[in-house]
VMD Tcl script that draws the C-alpha trace (Angstrom):
set ca {
  {0.00 -0.23 0.00}
  {1.01 3.61 -0.83}
  {1.50 5.72 2.24}
  {-1.49 7.93 2.16}
  {-3.70 4.80 2.21}
  {-1.78 3.10 5.08}
  {-2.05 6.45 7.00}
  {-5.62 6.92 6.50}
  {-6.54 3.21 7.30}
  {-4.53 3.53 10.71}
  {-6.48 6.74 11.60}
  {-9.81 5.22 11.23}
  {-8.57 1.70 12.59}
  {-9.61 0.12 9.59}
  {-9.11 -3.55 8.51}
  {-7.11 -3.69 5.56}
  {-5.52 -6.40 3.21}
  {-2.20 -5.43 1.99}
  {-1.27 -6.65 -1.38}
  {2.64 -6.00 -1.78}
  {3.23 -4.10 -5.10}
  {6.88 -5.03 -4.85}
  {6.12 -8.45 -6.75}
  {4.28 -6.51 -9.38}
  {6.68 -6.41 -12.29}
  {4.62 -6.43 -15.55}
  {1.37 -4.50 -16.68}
  {-0.29 -7.94 -17.01}
  {0.84 -8.97 -13.42}
  {-0.28 -5.39 -12.26}
  {-3.69 -6.00 -13.86}
  {-4.00 -9.57 -12.39}
  {-3.04 -8.28 -9.19}
  {-5.85 -5.52 -9.37}
  {-8.32 -8.12 -10.04}
  {-7.27 -10.11 -6.91}
  {-7.82 -7.12 -4.91}
  {-11.37 -6.34 -6.29}
  {-12.47 -9.92 -5.79}
  {-11.42 -9.60 -2.01}
  {-12.99 -5.97 -1.44}
  {-16.42 -4.57 -0.99}
  {-15.41 -1.10 -2.07}
  {-12.60 0.81 -3.27}
  {-11.06 4.00 -1.55}
  {-8.38 5.01 -4.06}
  {-5.85 7.81 -3.05}
  {-4.84 8.91 -6.72}
  {-2.71 11.89 -7.88}
  {-4.64 11.49 -11.28}
  {-1.23 10.13 -13.12}
  {-0.47 6.72 -11.73}
  {-1.61 4.04 -14.37}
  {-1.81 1.29 -11.67}
  {-4.38 3.26 -9.81}
  {-6.20 4.06 -12.72}
  {-6.54 0.51 -13.82}
  {-7.68 -0.50 -10.29}
  {-10.32 2.01 -10.38}
  {-11.44 0.74 -13.76}
  {-11.51 -2.93 -12.36}
  {-13.35 -1.96 -9.37}
  {-16.13 -0.10 -11.24}
  {-16.32 -3.18 -13.62}
  {-16.75 -5.28 -10.62}
  {-19.54 -2.83 -9.41}
  {-17.75 -1.97 -6.28}
  {-18.46 1.27 -4.54}
  {-15.67 3.52 -5.64}
  {-14.48 6.66 -3.78}
  {-11.25 8.51 -5.10}
  {-9.30 10.88 -2.95}
  {-7.37 13.37 -5.15}
  {-4.00 14.23 -3.82}
  {-0.90 16.19 -5.36}
  {2.51 14.64 -4.74}
  {5.65 16.78 -4.64}
  {8.22 15.98 -7.69}
}
mol new
graphics top color blue
foreach p $ca { graphics top sphere $p radius 0.5 }
foreach p [lrange $ca 0 end-1] q [lrange $ca 1 end] { graphics top cylinder $p $q radius 0.2 }
display resetview
């Protein structure tokens, strides 16, 4: 999980299931990874800067799976 999501989930004492992205190497693997997360989830809370392609794909997968999707927009410093 990326830091904003971890920080937020700890603040609300949320149960979360981490899926380490260090094993995601190819676009195909990332898409399978996102599908696994969507199958486990009831909803998606995405922390997205509007640029990350992996998060964009996760939002697409979650929407296709009819999950409730909430996107928190944030800017990252470059």
